[in-house]
C-alpha distance (Angstrom), angle and dihedral (degrees) to the residues before:
residue distance angle dihedral
X1 . . .
X2 3.82 . .
X3 3.81 94.9 .
X4 3.87 95.9 59.4
X5 3.83 90.3 47.8
X6 3.80 91.7 49.6
X7 3.82 89.9 49.4
X8 3.82 90.3 47.9
X9 3.84 90.5 50.9
X10 3.80 91.1 49.0
X11 3.80 91.3 49.0
X12 3.82 91.1 48.9
X13 3.82 91.4 50.6
X14 3.82 90.8 48.9
X15 3.81 89.6 51.2
X16 3.80 92.5 50.8
X17 3.81 91.0 49.3
X18 3.80 91.5 47.1
X19 3.80 93.9 50.7
X20 3.81 93.9 43.4
X21 3.81 90.3 51.9
X22 3.78 91.7 54.7
X23 3.76 107.3 75.5
X24 3.73 138.0 162.5
X25 3.79 109.0 -140.4
X26 3.79 116.9 53.0
X27 3.79 110.6 -116.5
X28 3.78 126.8 -161.0
X29 3.77 115.7 -104.7
X30 3.79 125.4 -132.7
X31 3.78 130.7 -132.4
X32 3.81 127.8 165.6
X33 3.80 107.4 -124.3
X34 3.80 126.8 169.5
X35 3.78 131.7 178.7
X36 3.80 96.2 -142.0
X37 3.81 95.6 -123.6
X38 3.78 95.9 91.4
X39 3.80 90.0 -136.0
X40 3.78 100.7 96.4
X41 3.76 113.5 9.6
X42 3.75 131.3 136.9
X43 3.73 149.6 129.7
X44 3.75 114.5 -57.4
X45 3.73 134.6 -168.7
X46 3.73 128.5 -141.6
X47 3.76 136.2 170.3
X48 3.76 134.2 -175.3
X49 3.79 114.8 41.3
X50 3.80 93.7 19.4
X51 3.81 92.7 55.6
X52 3.76 130.5 -116.8
X53 3.79 118.2 -68.7
X54 3.80 125.8 174.3
X55 3.83 112.3 -82.2
X56 3.80 119.0 -109.1
X57 3.81 91.1 -144.4
X58 3.79 142.8 -5.9
X59 3.80 131.5 -129.5
X60 3.81 88.1 -93.2
X61 3.81 90.8 58.7
X62 3.82 95.4 45.6
X63 3.80 123.9 112.0
X64 3.81 88.5 -147.4
X65 3.79 137.4 11.9
X66 3.81 122.8 -151.0
X67 3.81 121.4 -163.1
X68 3.83 107.3 -148.6
X69 3.79 125.9 -169.3
X70 3.80 120.4 -165.7
X71 3.81 124.0 -170.5
X72 3.79 140.2 136.5
X73 3.16 106.9 -31.6
X74 3.76 109.4 -13.8
X75 3.76 146.6 63.1
X76 3.79 120.6 -150.1
X77 3.81 125.7 -173.2
X78 3.78 132.6 -172.9
X79 2.96 119.5 -133.5
X80 3.82 104.6 22.8
X81 3.82 91.4 -168.2
X82 3.80 112.2 53.5
X83 3.79 136.6 175.2
X84 3.80 115.3 -114.5
X85 2.87 173.2 -173.2
X86 3.83 91.6 96.5
X87 3.80 104.9 48.5
X88 3.81 120.5 177.6
X89 3.82 117.3 -161.9
X90 3.81 121.3 -160.3
X91 3.82 103.3 -161.6
X92 3.81 117.1 -163.0
X93 3.80 123.3 -175.0
X94 3.81 108.9 -144.3
X95 3.81 92.7 168.8
X96 3.78 133.2 91.0
X97 3.83 96.0 -118.1
X98 3.81 133.4 64.6
X99 3.81 113.0 -93.6
X100 3.80 139.4 176.9
X101 3.78 135.4 -152.2
X102 3.80 121.6 -138.5
X103 3.80 123.2 -177.5
X104 3.81 109.3 -146.3
X105 3.78 140.9 156.9
X106 3.80 112.1 -69.9
X107 3.80 109.8 -86.3
X108 3.82 97.2 20.6
X109 3.80 114.6 149.3
X110 3.80 97.1 -160.4
X111 3.79 139.2 24.5
X112 3.81 95.6 -103.0
X113 3.78 106.9 126.3
X114 3.82 92.7 15.2
X115 3.79 113.6 167.6
X116 3.79 89.3 -140.1
X117 3.77 142.9 -34.1
X118 3.77 145.1 -166.1
X119 3.79 116.0 -142.2
X120 3.78 138.5 -165.7
X121 3.80 96.3 29.1
X122 3.79 102.1 174.8
X123 3.80 125.2 -150.8
X124 3.81 109.9 -69.4
X125 3.82 92.8 9.4
X126 3.80 127.5 126.3
X127 3.80 124.1 -153.8
X128 3.81 128.6 -177.9
X129 3.79 126.7 -133.9
X130 3.83 122.0 -170.1
X131 3.80 118.3 -165.9
X132 3.77 137.3 170.6
X133 3.81 104.7 -140.0
X134 3.80 131.0 178.8
X135 3.82 117.8 -131.0
X136 3.79 110.8 -74.9
X137 3.78 146.3 85.6
X138 3.79 119.0 -59.1
X139 3.78 134.4 -176.7
X140 3.80 124.7 -129.8
X141 3.82 110.1 -155.6
X142 3.79 146.5 160.8
X143 3.80 110.7 -137.4
X144 3.81 98.9 -177.5
X145 3.80 115.1 137.5
X146 3.79 114.5 -169.5
X147 3.76 130.5 -170.7
X148 3.79 111.4 -131.7
X149 3.82 123.8 -143.2
X150 3.82 89.4 -101.1
X151 3.83 90.6 56.6
X152 3.80 95.8 -106.3
X153 3.79 119.9 129.4
X154 3.78 122.7 -122.3
X155 3.81 109.6 -153.8
X156 3.81 110.1 -165.4
X157 3.82 92.9 -163.2
X158 3.83 92.5 50.7
X159 3.82 88.8 48.4
X160 3.81 88.9 61.3
X161 3.81 106.4 -89.7
X162 3.80 96.6 145.5
X163 3.79 139.2 90.7
X164 3.80 139.3 159.6
X165 3.79 132.2 -116.4
X166 3.78 131.2 -174.2
X167 3.80 124.3 -132.4
X168 3.80 115.5 -155.8
């Protein structure tokens, strides 16, 4: 009799995991990312290509919320000075192309060492990003490079999709 009960328990656990994985509202994912310098490290969230991991906090638990708009060829954020360390970004794509948002050190020219990012933000879509950031200046950027039909490359960052914010 023990074997059927063990199988029933395993099936019940699988069902709970399956139903808990299926959610309605998209939540930010969490990944621990540090830059190694000790000057601006923290927890970062990312969703999309990195996979979905349980969020470390929600907008209601954030110390500051930043509304970010991405579109061809700009990034706008409000406010540009935000209270930390728990910063919640609501990233809305108002453009006609797919964009991403990476949070990097100020002045970075690529996403290596990014504190967190959201990728594949389609036109009209909104994705959240929750990060724990130390006081300092950070860059918000889209690093997508696309190859056009004529073979030319369209570099979103080079086109101007970058700006800085300050975390206090």
